[in-house]
C-alpha positions, 0 to 999 in steps of 0.5 A: 550553389543556389541549389544547396541553400534551403528556402526559409519559406518552406513549411515544416512538414515533420516534427522530430520526436527523438529529443522528447522520447529521450527526456521521457526515458530519463524521467522514467529512469529517475522515477524508478530509482527514487521510488525505492526511497519513497516506500514506507518502512514495512514489517514482515508478517506471514499473512493468511491466504484467501482465494476471494479477497477484494482489493484493499483501500489504503487506509490512514492507520496501519496496525500490525501484530507480528509473530512475536506478538509485537504491535506496530502502528504505521511501522513503529513498534509500540506497546498496547497502551501506546497503540491505544493512544495513537489510534485515539489520536488518529480518531481525534484528528479525523472521525472517519479514520479507517484501519488496515489490520495485519496479523501473522497467521501463526498467532492464536485467534484470541490475540487477533481479536484483542487487536481488533478490540483495541482498534474498535474500542478507540472509535474506529468503526471501519477496518479491513483485515489484510490478507495475501491473495492466492494465485490459484483459487481453491476449488469450491466443494460441490453442493449435495 
């Protein structure tokens, strides 16, 4: 009988990590399920592709011009005048506001330049053109 009782004076030589792993996995599952609700509403545009595009930094202002020629400011459809007002309001809040401009590749060049002109005309000096990076870069032509 004395052999079946444990001594309370023994040192703990191991830590059971199973409960910790269980808790971490549950938190991971909760995060994965709720992440879909956190994502911003997006507007589908067919972006042009480029082989050597850099990573874009998330800006404060997202401006989109879809293939029907509709303007979107941070996911909300609006007219060109409303877009000008929203961009001016963003610049008034922060002088260093940056813009990410996305436009459908089927649009004429002049329409995209008009959008860039609207953004720059309201005081945004720094902007990025959103592209979709090609998986396999095209081979560069050989120099003569």
